[in-house]
KEFI-109322 format. One line per 5 residues: number of its first residue (from 1); for each residue x, y, z of C-alpha. Coordinates in nm, 4 decimals, m for minus. Each point is the difference from the previous one (the first is absolute). Example, Ala and Ser with C-alpha at 12.3 -4.5 7.8 and 13.67 -1.06 7.14 Angstrom:
1 = 1.2300,m0.4500,0.7800; 0.1370,0.3440,m0.0660;
REM end
This chain:
1 = 1.7122,m1.5907,m1.0492; 0.3641,0.1081,m0.0185; m0.1093,0.3641,m0.0117; m0.2889,m0.0364,0.2484; 0.1929,m0.1347,0.2992;
6 = m0.0573,0.3122,0.2081; m0.3747,m0.0503,m0.0425; 0.0291,m0.3673,0.0961; 0.2028,0.1099,0.3032; m0.2630,0.2550,0.0981;
11 = m0.2783,m0.2588,m0.0065; 0.2043,m0.2675,0.1797; 0.0981,0.2395,0.2809; m0.3630,0.1074,0.0336; m0.1087,m0.3644,0.0259;
16 = 0.2580,m0.0608,0.2720; m0.1008,0.3086,0.1982; m0.3708,m0.0857,m0.0117; 0.0549,m0.3686,0.0767; 0.2156,0.0355,0.3108;
21 = m0.1998,m0.1002,0.3081; m0.2968,m0.1422,m0.1931; 0.1284,m0.3533,m0.0558; 0.0082,m0.1146,0.3621; m0.3781,m0.0033,0.0429;
26 = m0.0711,m0.1928,m0.3210; m0.1402,m0.3542,0.0308; 0.2545,m0.2672,m0.0870; m0.1449,m0.0875,m0.3412; m0.0357,0.3664,m0.0963;
31 = 0.3505,0.0768,0.1153; 0.1422,m0.2740,m0.2222; m0.1833,0.1435,m0.2982; 0.1297,0.3497,0.0717; 0.3485,m0.1466,0.0391;
36 = m0.0175,m0.1599,m0.3421; m0.0920,0.3276,m0.1720; 0.2723,0.2002,0.1773; 0.2617,m0.2682,m0.0629; m0.0797,m0.0066,m0.3701;
41 = 0.0179,0.3789,m0.0085; 0.3463,m0.0228,0.1522; 0.1039,m0.2522,m0.2668; m0.1159,0.2394,m0.2730; 0.1973,0.2876,0.1511;
46 = 0.3073,m0.2220,0.0417; m0.0182,m0.1088,m0.3642; m0.0264,0.3598,m0.1213; 0.2957,0.0998,0.2169; 0.2110,m0.2903,m0.1301;
51 = m0.0669,0.0906,m0.3625; 0.0775,0.3657,0.0645; 0.3320,m0.0945,0.1564; 0.0783,m0.2125,m0.3059; m0.0865,0.2940,m0.2245;
56 = 0.2246,0.2362,0.1956; 0.2892,m0.2471,0.0069; m0.0241,m0.0593,m0.3735; 0.0532,0.3710,m0.0652; 0.3656,m0.0482,0.0922;
61 = 0.0406,m0.2534,m0.2808; m0.0662,0.2723,m0.2579; 0.1208,0.3091,0.1871; 0.3138,0.0506,m0.2099; m0.2175,0.0831,m0.3004;
66 = m0.1936,0.2709,0.1859; m0.3047,0.0293,0.2230; m0.2510,m0.0055,m0.2844; 0.1464,m0.3141,m0.1544; 0.0033,m0.1680,0.3414;
71 = m0.3593,0.0943,0.0885; m0.1442,m0.0960,m0.3395; 0.1687,m0.3410,0.0053; m0.0908,m0.0697,0.3625; m0.3645,0.0958,m0.0562;
76 = m0.0143,m0.2205,m0.3074; 0.1631,m0.2954,0.1778; m0.2263,0.0198,0.3056; m0.3318,0.1149,m0.1496; m0.1480,m0.3508,0.0022;
81 = 0.0982,m0.0613,0.3628; m0.1455,0.3368,0.0983; m0.3249,m0.0930,m0.1743; m0.0115,m0.3323,0.1871; 0.0580,0.1742,0.3342;
86 = m0.2814,0.2436,m0.0786; m0.2324,m0.2863,m0.0896; 0.0656,m0.1551,0.3404; m0.1668,0.3065,0.1543; m0.2824,m0.0268,m0.2541;
91 = m0.0600,m0.3650,0.0911; m0.0005,0.0836,0.3709; m0.2843,0.2528,m0.0307; m0.3055,m0.1980,0.1147; 0.1905,m0.1933,0.2651;
96 = 0.1569,0.3150,0.1434; m0.3408,0.1638,0.0173; m0.1426,m0.3056,0.1779; 0.2845,m0.0073,0.2511; m0.0118,0.3738,0.0732;
101 = m0.3790,m0.0097,0.0327; 0.0437,m0.2425,0.2889; 0.2352,0.2457,0.1695; m0.1724,0.3267,m0.0849; m0.2718,0.0437,m0.2693;
106 = 0.0807,0.3693,m0.0459; 0.3664,m0.0830,m0.0593; m0.0995,m0.2627,m0.2562; m0.2137,0.2502,m0.1923; 0.2775,0.2615,m0.0086;
111 = 0.2658,m0.2396,m0.1276; m0.2358,m0.1596,m0.2505; m0.0323,0.3378,m0.1729; 0.3199,m0.0880,m0.1882; m0.1795,m0.2966,m0.1545;
116 = m0.3457,0.1406,m0.0732; 0.0520,0.3685,m0.0781; m0.0732,0.1374,m0.3491; 0.1640,m0.3033,m0.1529; 0.2520,m0.2258,0.1643;
121 = 0.3164,0.1823,0.1054; 0.2057,m0.3155,0.0551; m0.0922,m0.1470,m0.3384; 0.0835,0.3391,m0.1506; 0.3453,m0.0194,0.1595;
126 = 0.0608,m0.3554,m0.1232; 0.0878,0.1574,m0.3350; 0.2085,0.2846,0.1371; 0.3001,m0.0600,m0.2295; m0.0132,m0.0385,m0.3768;
131 = 0.1927,0.0857,m0.3157; m0.0975,0.2830,m0.2359; 0.1222,m0.1090,m0.3416; m0.1661,0.2832,m0.1878; 0.3294,0.1897,0.0119;
136 = 0.3488,m0.0978,m0.1069; 0.1772,m0.0923,0.2124; m0.2767,m0.1454,0.2170; m0.0570,0.1317,0.3522; m0.1177,m0.1743,0.3124;
141 = m0.3089,0.1503,0.1639; m0.0614,m0.0076,0.3760; m0.3058,0.1070,0.2003; 0.1198,0.2509,0.2605; m0.2122,0.1489,0.2836;
146 = m0.0478,0.3731,0.0418; m0.0722,m0.0198,0.3747; m0.3773,0.0393,0.0373; m0.0630,m0.3565,0.1158; 0.2988,0.0066,0.2328;
151 = m0.1450,0.3039,0.1798; m0.3450,m0.1523,0.0603; m0.1159,0.0447,0.3599; m0.0844,m0.3611,0.0818; m0.0911,0.0880,0.3584;
156 = m0.2736,0.2285,m0.1292; m0.1168,m0.2758,m0.2375; m0.0079,m0.2408,0.2915; m0.1992,0.2281,0.2300; m0.2579,0.0775,m0.2698;
161 = m0.0369,m0.3697,m0.0783; m0.0268,m0.1002,0.3674; m0.2693,0.2647,0.0589; m0.1955,m0.1172,m0.3040; 0.0135,m0.3652,0.1035;
166 = m0.1076,0.0879,0.3546; m0.2990,0.1903,m0.1411; m0.1195,m0.3141,m0.1740; 0.1460,0.0223,m0.3512; 0.1028,m0.3433,m0.1239;
171 = 0.2526,0.1208,m0.2523; 0.1574,0.3446,0.0028; 0.2212,0.1439,m0.2713; 0.2758,0.2169,0.1568; 0.0669,0.2514,m0.2774;
176 = 0.3633,0.1050,m0.0486; 0.2758,0.0435,m0.2582; 0.0060,m0.3817,m0.0136; m0.3065,0.0342,m0.2259; 0.1879,0.1898,m0.2687;
181 = 0.3230,m0.1963,m0.0130; 0.0323,0.0394,m0.3775; 0.0391,0.3733,0.0483; 0.2755,m0.0478,0.2581; 0.2232,m0.2212,m0.2139;
186 = 0.1693,0.1340,m0.3111; 0.1933,m0.1874,m0.2650; 0.3669,0.0977,m0.0022; 0.2091,m0.1014,m0.3014; 0.3642,m0.0872,0.0579;
191 = 0.2305,m0.0384,m0.2977; 0.3582,m0.1166,m0.0222; 0.1258,0.3557,0.0548; m0.2628,0.1271,0.2473; 0.2512,0.0445,0.2814;
196 = m0.2047,0.2447,0.2090; m0.3238,m0.2009,m0.0166; 0.1892,m0.3196,0.0825; 0.1701,0.1607,0.3004; m0.3337,0.1315,0.1294;
201 = m0.1620,m0.3424,m0.0315; 0.2924,m0.1649,0.1774; m0.0210,0.2497,0.2863; m0.3766,m0.0515,0.0294; 0.0325,m0.3787,0.0112;
206 = 0.2651,0.0248,0.2721; m0.2180,0.2316,0.2081; m0.3128,m0.2087,m0.0418; 0.1806,m0.3260,0.0710; 0.1311,0.1397,0.3283;
211 = m0.3617,0.0702,0.1025; m0.1045,m0.3482,m0.1127; 0.2687,m0.1633,0.2144; m0.1165,0.1953,0.3049; m0.3620,m0.0995,m0.0600;
216 = 0.1000,m0.3635,m0.0541; 0.1850,m0.0047,0.3314; m0.2980,0.1459,0.1845; m0.2287,m0.2632,m0.1507; 0.2494,m0.2748,0.0849;
221 = 0.0111,0.1136,0.3618; m0.3806,0.0097,0.0175; m0.0233,m0.3583,m0.1242; 0.2846,m0.1157,0.2258; m0.1484,0.1586,0.3114;
226 = m0.3632,m0.0924,m0.0687; 0.0031,m0.3580,m0.1272; 0.1539,m0.3329,0.0932; 0.2064,m0.2018,m0.2467; m0.2922,m0.2408,m0.0301;
231 = m0.2332,0.2830,m0.1012; 0.2472,0.1275,m0.2585; 0.0987,m0.3310,m0.1592; m0.2861,m0.2425,0.0667; m0.3071,0.1726,m0.1371;
236 = m0.2088,m0.2892,m0.1330; m0.3589,0.1058,m0.0720; 0.0629,0.3567,0.1147; m0.1056,0.1816,m0.3165; m0.1545,0.3378,0.1034;
241 = m0.3202,m0.0336,m0.1971; m0.0832,m0.3677,0.0532;
REM end
């Protein structure tokens, strides 16, 4: 997920915007279940942000040998942690859907598109960094977005889904670039002397991480303003789909 943080940010901000004002009227038991899903989403975002900061800091340890050397080593050293952070989002899928469905069924359907599109985008991203040893010297390969998913109009998706649900459809598939995520991500190879590619990846990670931090803060404020400490920390038997 290191290279998909802007997409994570987009979805998180959309969740916050569509959730504001809808939590107050929820029954107590439903509110606790929604709280659990949003709190776990925040934990996933926090973990991804922490790992990205570690990745960026570690670049300085290798900087004297050039940008490419620094990026290749940092990607290699943090690839497992990045995979674990991505899998946290994968594991959250059903619970996040259950929590968002309590808040707003149309919102739940839109966000769940990342899990049930033509394949599973988050599982796809869990292997976003790997080594290509078919060449000598070997190169590290990273999945990098081309921008189609980042430009998806989620408000339009939401309105179409809300209209369909109001008309009686039980499950509506909001079609978008989320469906064709494999076409949006390309494999970029970075070798020990690929200075330009390494610099571009570094710049992209910095930009995306700034967006992730903003989204994380907005989600934190939503949780802080909407739930008590008891609802956040003491959530016994509050699983969204029990």
